[in-house]
N, C-alpha and C positions, 0 to 999 in steps of 0.2 A: 632473600636477600637483602632486600633497600629491609625490613621490619631493623631489623639484625645492624646493619647504618644508621636505624637515622636514632637504635636506643644506641648506638654506643657516638652517635655525638648528641645527644642529649643527657646523656648519662657523665661523661670526660671534659666533654670537651668545653673552651673557653669561647665565654658571649653569656650572654642574657637574652635572656622568652620576650616577644612585641611580645604587648595586649592590644587585641586589635578587635577587641568584643561587644564593643558598647551594641548597648542590645534595647528595643524601645524606647525605658525609658528617662537612659544615661541617652541617646542618641543628639537632642537638641541641646544639650548643654555643651556636648562632645560638636558641635556643627555654629553653634555661635566662640564657641573659643577656638577653631578653625574660621570665625571673620565672617560663615553665616546666617544670622535675623533669620526667624521663624516668620516675613514677612518673603525668602526663597519661595517657600513650597507654602502648596497648599494644601497637601496630604499625603500622610500617614506613606505609598509609593512617592512617592518623588523626596520626598525626606530619607530612605531608607536608600536610593537614587542617587542623593549626594555623600554619604556620609560611607556606603562605596565608591565612588570616584575620589574619597578624598586618601580611601586607603587602597585604592586600588596608584595610588598618587605615591604614599611612603612604602609602595611591596615594587615599586619599578625605581626607588633611587637606590644608585650603584654605591651605597654606601650600606644598601641591607642586604645584606646577602651570609651567607654562611658560614665570612669572616669573621662578623664578628653575632650573626645571630644569633642561636640555635636554630630556636624555637618558632612562631608568632599564634599567640589562641584567635580563633575565626568566632565569631559570631554568623551566626544557624543562617540565614541569609548568605551568609560572603564566601559559606561553602560550599552555596548552590550558585554559584555564580560563579564567574568568567575572569579573563584575567589577562590584556587579551591574547581572545580568545583562546584559554586556556581554562579547564574548574580553577577556581584556585587552589584545592590543596595542590595541586600537578605544575599549577605553579609555581607556584611557590615550591619542592621540592629542585618540581625537575629543571628553573632557571634557576632557582636561584639561593640551590644548599640548604636553605628553612627549613624544617621539622614543619608540618600545622596537628594545631589543638583544634580543637573545639569547645566555646562553652553551652555548657548541658541543662546548666539551672532555668529555673525558671520564674527567679527573682525571691524576693527578701517573705514569708509571713508581718504579720505584725509577733511587738516586743511582745514577751513573754518572759520570767525570770529572767534580767536585766537583760534578752537572746535575741535574737533575730534570725528562727529554721528556715531552711528552705519552702520553698509549695516545695506543695504534691508535683510526683511530674510519670501524668499516668499513662505517656507516652513517650520516656523511657528507652522502651527497645526497640522500639522500632529506630529512633532516634539515634538509638548504637547502633542499629543495619546502615542504617544509612551514611553513621561513617566510613565505618570498616568495606564498606563500598568506592565511596568517596576518598581511603590513602591515607585518613586523619588518623596522628598514633596515640593521643589521650583526648583527656578533657579535662573540659578543670567546669567544679561550682562552689557559689559560692555563699557563706556564711558569715555576720555580723554579732560580732560580740562587744555591746556594750559596756561591758560592765562585772569586775572578778566577782560572778554569780560564779563558784560551784556544780552547781544543780547545772543550768542553764549555758553554763561547757560543757561540764559531760553533754546533758542533754546532744547539742549540735555536736560537738566528736566523734558521737556515736550515731545519731544519721550523715555524717558524710562517710563515714566510714563504711555503713551498710553499703548506702546508694555505694559509694568507691566496688562497696563487692560484685554487689552487679555489674557496672564498668566492666571490672575486670576479665567474669563469668564471658565478653563477646570478643576475649582480649586484647581492648584494651589500657590503657596509662593513667589512670585515673589524677589530678593537679587537686587534693584538695585542697583544699581555702574559705579555713576561719580565720575573719580577718576581723582586725581587733582595731577598736577601733585609734580613732593619735587623739583626738580631744579629752577621753576619761579624766577624771584624778586614779582614778585603783586601774592605769595599763599596765607598768608596772608585774603592778598582784596576780592580773588578768592574766598574762602573758605567763604567770611563772602553773600557774593552776592550767592552764592548755594545757603546756610544755607537758606533763606528767601523764591530763589523760589521751595526748598521741601517745606515747609512748605504750601508756598500755595497750592503747587500740593497736598500734602498731604490732608488738609482745603477742593478742594473739591474734596474728594473719598464720598463713599457713607459711612456709619456710622458704618455700617457692613464686609469694606474690610481692613484685614492687609498687609503692604508691609512689608519688610524691607530692609535693607540701606548697606549697605560698602560703606565707607569715608576715604579718605587716612586720617593722623591721623594729627590731625591742631592745627595749632602752636599756638594759643590760646589755653591751655588748655581750656573744658568742652567747648568749643562755639557749640557742640550740645546736650545740654541739652535739651533745648526744641523739636528738634525732637525724641528723645532718651523717652524725656516724654509722647511722642502725644499716643494718643488712638489706632489710626493708625498707630502706625511702631509697630510693634513683634517683634524686635531685631534688635539692631544695629552692625554690628563692622566693624572691619581696616582691615585695606589693606599692609601689606608692604610696596609696593610700593616704594623699593630698598635698605631704608635703611634696612642694618644690624639691624640682633636679638637682641644687646648688644644697639643699640638706639631703634626699632620701640621700644619694652617693654621697656620701659624705656618713651616714650614719654607712651603711654600705656595706664601705669599702672600712668599719670595727669590724668586722664579720667575718670570720678565715670559709670558709666553702657554698655563701650564699651566692645568686648571684640573683641580675635583677628582671623581674618581672613586672614592668611597668610599664604605665597606659597614659593617663593626663601625665605625667612624666615626660616621653618619651617625646608626645607631638606640641610640647612648650614649645610657640619659639614660631609656631605654624600657620603658615593665613593661605586661605582661597587665590585672596589677591596678589600674592605670592609668582614675578617667576619661575618659571624648572629650574634658572642655574642659583635665583636667590633660595627655596625650598628645600633644593638636592642639595646644596650645604648650610641650611640652618639645622635639619630630619642628619644628615650623616655629625657636625659639631657635636650633635645627640646621640645619635648611636656610639660619637668616637667617648666619650664623658660614660658616660653609662656603663660601654664598653672597660675602661680602664679602673667603674668599682668595680664592677665583678669581678674582674681578677687577682683584684689589689691583694686579698684574701692567700 
């Protein structure tokens, strides 16, 4: 029953999905932006303790609730830690009304044909089994597109959907994320190729399967409307991709049916040095602005 309520929320609720899934490679930068320099920790364990404290602080903020937040994407270590004495996925759903997702990819391979595929995930089945037991609803995995190379983009999408079918086999909903780098000169052309490649893979899925898509905010407004309307798509969310929050929100508001799944844009302005009142006010303003952009369409 809980899973049915989660699916209904993910499919239809107003709001957005918070990306709290910084991994080992991106954690130092996330901590620096939060005001914690590398001299504050001397090991990976201490680093991950600090980022967990930041994520827990975000999750406890009054504005971080199902009223504005549909779901939250967690890093593997976050799934296995507690927030206020409860396993993080349980805390999010039971205390905050936020559907828990899990980042499952292991990073990016070297660039080939203008793209970076995901590294192999030999232990994925075991991770997915743990995720199911932990109460996770769905997963997220990221590839990167750096050029409008049809061969490369087709390879990215094929890999994403191949792994997506493995995830569906565990009863989880995959968020398929082929990110188009926002700074490339042929971004619009890459997005056209990507849209058509995704549509072909969606058409090949079994009729009773549904996936989610996480896509870079496109150059052409409503470019992804056919994917949003596709019967095998539960929801399409947008990544901020390096755009500042105001720019990301403005672009998002021009795309009907897309909602945000921001990471850097969500945490912009937060600081370890803030008092709880200051922190809660800052994250509250961020959440409200992203929510407004997500429902504008």
